[in-house]
C-alpha positions in Angstrom: 127.6 137.8 90.6 124.9 140.5 90.1 124.6 142.1 86.8 125.5 145.8 86.7 123.0 148.3 85.6 124.6 150.0 82.6 122.2 152.9 81.8 122.7 156.2 80.0 121.7 159.0 82.4 119.5 161.8 81.2 120.0 165.3 82.6 117.1 167.5 83.9 117.3 171.1 82.7 115.5 173.9 84.4 114.5 176.8 82.2 114.5 180.4 83.6 113.8 183.8 82.1 114.3 187.4 83.2 112.1 190.5 82.7 114.9 191.8 80.4 114.3 188.9 78.0 117.3 186.8 78.9 116.7 183.1 79.0 119.0 180.4 80.7 118.9 176.8 81.6 120.6 175.0 84.5 121.2 171.3 84.8 120.9 169.1 87.9 118.7 171.2 90.2 115.3 169.6 90.9 112.5 172.2 90.8 111.5 171.4 94.4 115.0 172.4 95.6 114.8 175.9 94.0 113.9 177.4 97.4 116.9 175.8 99.0 119.4 176.6 96.2 118.3 180.1 95.6 117.0 181.7 92.4 119.5 182.3 89.6 120.4 185.9 88.9 120.4 187.3 85.3 123.9 188.0 84.1 122.7 190.9 81.9 120.7 192.9 84.4 121.5 191.4 87.8 117.9 190.7 88.6 116.4 187.4 89.9 115.3 185.1 87.1 111.9 183.3 87.1 111.5 179.5 86.8 109.5 178.7 83.7 109.6 175.0 83.0 111.6 171.8 83.2 113.0 169.9 80.2 114.6 166.5 80.0 117.5 166.1 77.6 116.8 163.5 75.0 118.5 160.2 75.7 121.5 159.8 73.5 121.6 156.6 71.4 123.9 154.1 73.1 126.8 152.9 70.9 126.3 149.3 69.7 129.4 148.2 71.7 129.4 149.4 75.3 131.2 147.6 78.1 131.8 148.1 81.8 135.4 147.2 82.4 136.6 146.7 86.0 140.0 145.9 87.5 140.2 144.6 91.1 143.1 144.5 93.4 143.5 143.8 97.2 145.9 146.2 98.9 147.0 146.9 102.5 147.1 150.6 102.8 146.2 153.1 105.6 143.3 154.7 103.8 141.2 154.8 100.6 143.2 157.5 98.9 146.5 155.7 99.6 145.0 152.5 98.3 143.8 154.3 95.1 147.2 155.9 94.6 149.0 152.5 95.0 146.5 150.8 92.6 147.1 153.6 90.0 150.9 153.2 90.4 150.6 149.5 89.8 148.4 150.0 86.8 150.8 152.5 85.2 153.9 150.4 85.8 155.0 149.1 82.4 156.3 145.9 84.0 153.0 145.3 85.9 151.4 141.9 85.6 148.0 143.4 86.7 146.5 142.9 83.2 143.3 140.9 84.0 139.9 142.7 83.7 136.3 141.9 84.2 134.4 143.0 81.1 130.6 143.2 81.1 128.5 143.8 78.0 125.2 145.6 77.8 123.2 142.4 78.4 125.1 141.8 81.7 127.3 139.0 80.4 130.7 139.1 82.2 134.0 137.6 81.1 137.5 137.7 82.4 140.1 139.1 79.9 143.8 139.0 80.3 145.1 141.6 77.8 148.6 140.2 77.9 147.4 136.7 77.0 148.0 135.8 73.4 
């Protein structure tokens, strides 16, 4: 089994300013895509804002205990949405025996955990 990559994502923020002095930041738009996405418009004066620079949000400290928890089930359904709905129904059923999870720690160590097992 391959080890999952459990990484905290960092957002890229683009900073813009307007001739009226208003400043704003937008997340998730790469500077090279500005031409495709269009220039943001100032909410105060309704003029196009000018791109000034890019910032990267500082990476948040990861909590000491972080786990990737997965639950797998094989279902015969007509489509992905139907399968997801059926899996959710089974998970939420108070009498369900679907209580076994794969739990992976930050180092990639995986164990099977049955939460109903004493």
